[in-house]
C-alpha positions in Angstrom: -0.2 -0.1 -0.1 1.2 3.4 -1.1 2.6 5.6 1.8 -0.1 8.3 1.4 -2.8 6.0 2.1 -1.2 4.7 5.5 -2.4 7.2 7.6 -5.7 8.7 7.9 -6.5 11.9 5.9 -7.8 14.2 8.6 -8.2 17.4 6.3 -11.0 15.0 4.6 -12.1 13.0 6.9 -12.9 16.0 9.5 -15.6 17.3 7.1 -16.9 14.0 6.0 -17.9 13.3 9.9 -20.4 16.3 10.0 -23.1 14.1 8.3 -22.4 11.5 11.0 -23.5 14.4 13.3 -26.5 14.8 11.9 -27.7 11.0 11.5 -27.2 10.6 15.3 -29.0 14.0 16.0 -32.4 13.5 14.4 -32.1 9.6 15.2 -32.1 10.1 19.0 -34.2 13.2 18.8 -37.0 11.0 17.3 -36.9 9.0 21.2 -38.5 12.3 22.3 -41.0 12.6 19.8 -42.1 9.2 20.2 -43.7 9.8 23.6 -44.8 13.0 22.8 -46.8 11.7 19.8 -48.2 8.7 21.6 -50.0 11.2 24.0 -50.9 14.0 21.5 -52.5 11.4 19.0 -53.7 8.8 21.8 -51.4 6.1 20.1 -50.4 2.6 21.7 -46.9 1.7 22.4 -46.8 -0.3 19.2 -48.5 2.6 17.3 -45.8 5.2 18.9 -43.1 3.2 17.2 -44.4 4.1 13.9 -41.9 7.1 14.1 -39.1 4.5 14.1 -40.8 2.3 11.8 -41.0 5.5 8.9 -37.5 6.9 9.6 -35.3 3.7 9.3 -37.6 1.5 6.8 -36.6 4.8 4.7 -33.3 3.5 4.6 -34.1 0.5 2.8 -36.6 2.4 0.4 -33.7 5.0 -0.5 -31.3 1.9 -0.8 -33.9 0.1 -3.3 -34.3 3.6 -5.3 -30.6 3.4 -5.4 -30.0 -0.1 -6.8 -32.8 0.8 -9.4 -31.5 4.1 -10.8 -28.0 2.4 -10.8 -29.5 -0.9 -12.8 -31.3 1.7 -15.0 -28.3 3.5 -16.1 -26.2 0.6 -16.0 -23.8 2.1 -13.7 -23.5 2.5 -10.0 -25.0 6.0 -9.4 -22.3 7.0 -6.8 -19.6 6.1 -9.1 -21.6 8.2 -11.7 -22.3 11.2 -9.9 -19.3 11.1 -7.2 -19.2 11.0 -3.7 -18.9 14.7 -3.1 -22.6 14.8 -5.2 -24.0 12.1 -3.5 -23.4 13.7 -0.1 -24.7 16.9 -1.3 -27.7 15.3 -2.8 -28.4 13.2 0.2 -28.3 16.2 2.5 -30.6 18.1 0.3 -33.1 15.5 0.3 -33.2 15.5 4.0 -33.3 19.3 4.2 -36.7 18.7 2.1 -38.2 16.3 4.8 -37.8 18.9 7.6 -39.9 21.3 5.5 -43.1 19.1 6.2 -42.5 19.5 9.8 -43.9 23.0 9.2 -47.5 22.1 7.7 -47.2 19.0 10.0 -47.4 20.7 13.1 -49.8 23.3 11.9 -52.5 21.0 10.8 -51.8 18.3 13.7 -50.9 15.4 11.1 -49.3 12.5 12.3 -49.3 11.2 9.3 -47.6 13.9 7.5 -45.2 14.3 10.2 -44.0 10.5 9.7 -43.9 11.7 5.8 -41.2 14.2 7.1 -39.1 11.7 9.1 -39.4 9.3 6.1 -38.2 11.7 3.5 -35.1 12.8 6.1 -34.3 9.1 6.1 -34.3 8.6 2.4 -31.6 11.1 2.1 -29.6 10.0 5.2 -29.8 6.5 3.2 -27.7 7.8 0.4 -25.5 9.6 2.7 -24.7 6.5 4.7 -24.3 4.5 1.5 -21.5 6.8 0.4 -20.0 8.2 3.7 -19.5 4.6 5.5 -17.1 3.4 2.7 -15.5 6.8 2.2 -14.4 7.1 6.0 -13.0 3.4 5.4 -11.1 4.8 2.5 -9.6 8.1 3.8 -6.8 6.0 5.4 -5.4 2.5 6.0 -7.7 -0.7 6.2 -5.5 -1.4 9.5 -7.5 1.5 11.4 -10.5 1.5 9.0 -12.7 0.1 12.1 -11.4 2.3 14.5 -12.0 5.4 12.0 -15.7 4.4 11.6 -15.7 4.0 15.4 -14.4 7.7 15.8 -16.9 8.9 12.9 -19.6 7.3 15.4 -18.5 9.0 18.6 -19.2 12.2 16.3 -22.3 10.8 15.5 -22.9 10.1 19.0 -22.3 13.8 20.3 -25.4 14.4 18.1 -27.4 11.6 19.7 -26.5 13.3 23.3 -27.8 16.8 22.2 -30.7 15.7 20.2 -32.8 14.8 22.7 -31.7 17.7 25.1 -32.7 20.2 22.4 -35.9 18.9 21.2 -37.2 18.5 24.5 -36.2 22.1 25.1 -37.9 23.4 22.3 -41.2 21.1 23.1 -41.5 21.5 27.3 -38.8 24.6 27.6 -36.3 24.4 30.5 -36.3 22.0 32.8 -37.5 24.3 35.8 -40.6 25.3 33.6 -43.8 24.1 34.9 -45.2 23.1 31.5 -45.3 19.3 31.2 -48.1 19.2 28.0 -46.5 18.3 24.9 -46.7 21.3 22.2 -46.5 19.5 18.6 -46.2 23.0 17.0 -43.0 23.8 19.2 -41.2 20.9 16.9 -41.3 23.4 14.0 -38.5 25.8 14.4 -35.5 23.2 15.4 -36.5 21.1 12.3 -36.7 24.1 10.0 -33.2 25.2 11.5 -31.7 21.6 10.9 -32.9 21.8 7.2 -30.7 24.8 6.9 -28.0 23.3 8.5 -28.1 20.2 6.1 -28.1 22.8 3.1 -25.2 24.7 4.6 -23.1 21.5 5.0 -24.1 20.3 1.4 -22.5 23.4 -0.1 -19.3 22.9 2.2 -18.8 19.3 1.4 -19.2 20.0 -2.3 -16.2 22.1 -2.5 -14.2 20.4 -0.1 -11.1 18.4 -0.7 -12.9 14.8 -0.5 -12.3 12.4 -3.4 -15.1 11.8 -5.8 -13.9 8.4 -6.4 -12.0 7.0 -3.6 -10.0 4.1 -4.2 -11.2 1.1 -2.4 -8.9 -2.1 -3.7 -8.3 -5.8 -2.9 -5.0 -4.8 -2.5 -5.7 -2.8 0.5 -7.2 -5.7 2.1 -4.5 -7.9 1.4 -2.0 -5.8 2.7 -3.6 -4.5 6.1 -5.2 -7.4 7.1 -3.0 -10.4 6.3 -4.8 -12.4 3.4 -3.4 -15.0 1.4 -3.6 -13.2 -1.7 -4.2 -16.4 -3.9 -7.2 -17.5 -1.7 -8.7 -13.9 -1.8 -7.9 -13.9 -5.4 -9.7 -17.3 -6.3 -12.7 -16.3 -4.0 -13.1 -13.0 -6.2 -12.8 -14.6 -9.4 -16.0 -16.9 -8.5 -18.1 -14.1 -7.3 -20.4 -12.1 -9.5 -22.4 -10.6 -7.1 -21.6 -8.9 -3.5 -24.7 -11.2 -2.2 -22.2 -14.3 -2.9 -20.1 -13.5 0.2 -21.5 -15.5 3.3 -19.8 -12.5 5.4 -22.0 -9.7 3.7 -25.3 -11.9 3.9 -25.1 -12.7 7.6 -23.8 -9.5 8.0 -26.9 -8.0 6.7 -28.6 -9.6 9.3 -26.4 -8.6 11.9 -26.6 -5.0 10.9 -30.6 -5.3 10.6 -30.5 -6.9 14.8 -27.9 -4.7 15.7 -29.4 -1.2 14.6 -32.7 -2.8 16.1 -31.6 -3.5 19.2 -29.7 -0.2 19.8 -33.2 2.0 18.5 -35.3 -0.3 20.2 -33.6 0.2 23.4 -33.9 3.8 23.5 -37.0 4.1 22.1 -39.0 1.9 24.4 -36.9 3.5 27.5 -39.3 6.9 27.8 -42.4 4.5 28.2 -40.9 2.4 30.7 -39.7 5.5 32.7 -43.1 7.4 32.5 -45.6 4.3 32.6 -43.6 2.0 35.3 -41.6 4.2 37.2 -43.7 7.5 37.1 -41.3 10.0 35.5 -42.7 13.1 33.9 -42.0 13.5 30.0 -40.1 16.3 30.5 -37.8 14.8 33.0 -37.1 12.0 30.8 -34.8 13.8 27.9 -31.3 13.3 30.0 -31.9 9.7 30.4 -32.4 9.5 26.5 -29.3 11.8 26.2 -27.4 9.3 28.5 -28.3 6.2 26.6 -27.1 7.9 23.4 -24.0 9.3 25.3 -23.4 6.0 26.4 -23.1 5.0 22.6 -20.3 8.3 22.3 -18.4 7.4 25.5 -17.8 3.6 23.9 -17.0 5.0 20.8 -14.3 7.5 21.8 -12.7 4.6 23.6 -12.7 2.4 20.2 -11.4 5.3 18.3 -8.2 5.9 20.4 -6.2 3.3 18.0 -7.4 5.4 14.8 -4.5 8.1 16.0 -1.8 5.9 16.0 -0.7 6.8 19.6 2.2 4.9 20.9 1.5 2.0 22.9 1.8 3.4 26.4 0.0 6.7 25.7 -2.7 4.4 23.7 -3.4 2.4 26.8 -3.6 5.5 28.9 -6.2 7.1 26.6 -8.0 4.0 26.6 -9.0 4.9 30.2 -9.2 8.5 29.9 -11.2 8.8 26.7 -14.7 7.5 28.2 -14.4 9.9 30.9 -13.7 12.8 28.6 -16.8 11.8 26.9 -18.6 11.2 30.0 -17.9 14.6 31.1 -19.0 16.3 27.8 -22.3 14.7 28.8 -22.5 15.8 32.0 -21.6 19.4 30.4 -24.4 19.6 28.1 -27.0 18.4 30.6 -25.4 20.7 33.1 -26.0 23.5 30.4 -29.7 22.5 29.8 -29.9 23.0 33.4 -30.9 19.2 34.5 -29.9 17.9 38.0 -26.3 15.7 37.3 -26.5 14.1 40.8 -28.4 10.9 39.6 -25.8 10.4 37.1 -22.5 10.2 38.9 -22.9 6.7 39.6 -22.8 6.1 35.8 -18.9 6.5 36.4 -18.5 2.8 37.8 -20.7 1.2 34.9 -18.3 2.5 32.2 -15.5 0.3 34.1 -17.2 -2.2 32.4 -17.1 -0.8 29.2 -13.3 -0.5 29.7 -12.8 -4.1 30.9 -14.8 -5.2 27.9 -12.6 -3.1 25.5 -9.4 -4.6 26.7 -10.2 -8.0 26.5 -11.0 -7.3 22.8 -7.5 -6.4 21.7 -8.9 -4.3 19.0 -10.1 -7.3 17.0 -13.6 -6.7 15.7 -14.8 -10.8 15.9 -13.7 -10.9 19.4 -15.0 -7.3 20.4 -18.3 -8.0 18.5 -18.5 -11.4 20.2 -17.5 -9.9 23.8 -19.7 -6.9 23.9 -22.8 -8.8 22.8 -22.6 -11.1 25.6 -22.3 -8.0 27.8 -24.9 -6.3 26.3 -27.4 -9.8 26.9 -26.3 -9.3 30.7 -27.1 -5.7 30.9 -30.5 -6.5 29.2 -31.4 -9.3 31.6 -30.5 -6.8 34.6 -32.7 -4.2 33.5 -35.6 -6.5 32.9 -35.3 -8.3 36.4 -34.5 -5.1 38.6 -36.4 -2.3 39.3 -36.2 1.6 39.7 -33.2 3.7 38.8 -31.3 0.0 38.3 -33.0 -1.1 35.7 -32.5 2.5 34.4 -28.9 2.4 34.2 -28.9 -1.5 33.1 -31.0 -0.4 29.9 -29.2 2.8 29.0 -25.8 0.7 29.5 -26.8 -1.0 26.4 -25.6 1.8 24.4 -21.7 1.6 26.0 -22.1 -2.2 24.4 -23.5 -1.2 21.4 -21.0 1.5 20.5 -18.5 -0.3 18.5 -20.6 -3.0 17.0 -21.4 -1.1 13.9 -17.9 -0.5 12.8 -16.9 -4.0 13.7 -20.0 -5.8 11.7 -19.3 -3.4 8.8 -15.5 -4.0 8.4 -16.1 -7.7 8.7 -19.4 -8.0 6.4 -17.4 -5.7 3.6 -13.8 -7.6 4.2 -12.6 -9.1 1.0 -15.7 -7.8 -1.4 -13.0 -5.9 -3.4 -14.4 -3.8 -6.2 -18.0 -5.0 -4.9 -17.4 -3.1 -1.5 -19.8 -0.3 -2.8 -22.5 -2.8 -3.6 -22.1 -4.7 -0.6 -22.5 -1.2 1.4 -25.6 -0.5 -0.1 -26.8 -3.9 1.1 -25.8 -3.1 4.7 -27.4 0.6 5.0 -30.8 -1.0 3.5 -30.7 -3.2 6.8 -30.8 -0.2 8.8 -34.3 -0.5 8.4 -34.3 -3.1 11.5 -34.1 0.2 14.0 -37.8 0.6 13.0 -39.0 -3.2 12.6 -37.4 -4.2 16.0 -38.9 -1.2 17.8 -42.3 -1.8 16.5 -41.6 -5.7 17.1 -40.9 -4.5 20.8 -43.6 -2.3 21.1 -46.3 -4.9 20.1 -44.6 -7.5 22.6 -44.7 -4.6 25.4 -48.5 -4.3 24.5 -49.0 -7.7 25.1 -46.4 -8.5 28.2 -45.0 -5.3 29.7 -42.6 -2.4 28.5 -39.7 -3.9 30.7 -40.2 -7.7 29.9 -40.4 -6.6 26.3 -36.7 -6.3 26.4 -36.4 -9.9 25.6 -36.6 -8.9 22.1 -33.1 -7.2 22.4 -31.7 -10.0 24.0 -32.7 -12.0 20.8 -30.7 -9.6 18.8 -27.5 -9.8 21.1 -27.8 -13.5 20.6 -27.5 -13.5 17.0 -24.8 -11.2 17.0 -22.8 -12.8 19.3 -23.3 -16.2 17.0 -22.5 -14.1 13.8 -19.0 -13.0 15.3 -18.3 -16.7 16.1 -19.3 -17.9 12.6 -17.4 -14.8 10.6 -14.3 -15.6 11.8 -14.2 -18.8 10.1 -15.5 -17.8 6.8 -13.1 -14.9 6.5 -10.2 -17.3 7.5 -11.6 -19.8 4.6 -11.3 -16.8 2.5 -7.5 -15.9 3.4 -8.5 -13.1 5.6 -7.5 -12.5 9.3 -7.8 -9.6 11.8 -4.9 -11.0 14.0 -2.6 -8.0 13.0 -5.4 -5.6 14.5 -4.5 -7.1 17.7 -1.5 -4.0 18.2 -4.0 -1.2 17.6 -2.4 -0.2 14.3 1.4 -0.5 15.5 
């Protein structure tokens, strides 16, 4: 691999991560909209999850449109228009979606609200299809997983502040007496968000990001220590990305991963309000903590992307999660929330640090360990009560934090020139965030919200299975991630 590609291209990478921020901001804000819409439109728990369904199914519809257009013009649409244009177009589509919030709020129309979220999700689908492989390409594949983790950390800064801002827009300051949800108050923040989409679209259009980054098989051979003859033989025999078992199983893994990540948070407000007696306006910091937990984990996993010395890296593995936790405390302090209930969470973070150290930077091992600990966290939440159960459920965010880059990296490894096609299939499966959330909502209606988290346990169980199975699949193709154990050194 050429030397210029051995280090992360920070000048190009940093503008790119702005779109990751937007994805997180909107996704986490949905968790505030769900209980608001449930009360305002008198919905069941299952019906309220249509917010998640509309938003996340849009990713699948967007991916199908992307494939149809590519088939029609007989060329991959991303390669045709360029990666920068793809990002700008995706942002513009999302901006159109935010415009629907204005008439939807004025008319009090739930279907129109869902339509706006759906169009925002359509734009995000195109952005995701472009941005994830682009992030992988902007440096060594040796640190590709960590680069995606770092981008995810920026994503979760958006998820941390999104619920706080939307909650403030709806309910006002925490000290305010207003406890009623105002649908019309949603208009302004989403119109501002749409304007931000357009501004970033222009910035990225004229940035130094490459239009057609090189994503080559040689990168895989050099960086993950594959046997080139085996990899060549595998690729010659494949005519579609769907012929790679690591991708097909990875698609299911993305579906259930996004499912458990989203459903854990989207059902949390209803659990806290119905079972624990919280007021809706007081739930936002806990939703923020859940998504901040993903930021905490991703900042920890991203340390390896900076090519630090072994000693400094070990120190930062301990300090990085607490720096991220301090960000959560800081934004909630600015929002005027009482921080006292959250200090105990510093001890929960120790479990994340231990799991991260045990994984040794290997994506398959990390996926296995974090999935097992995620199951333990959900069972703890299901069979305890009060704040203990809440912190157990929010800690699921810690153990979901690095699963996206682990799954994505494993699923596209060895795909060579079919990487873009494989990426599109993976993005399609983000619909799991909506489907699994709806499924958990239905289970909650039939049992209880607390017991409905058994759905998340099943999701983590599959992820643990995938982590075990994909290692053997990749090794049979001559691909090993054992060299990643040194953390990029």
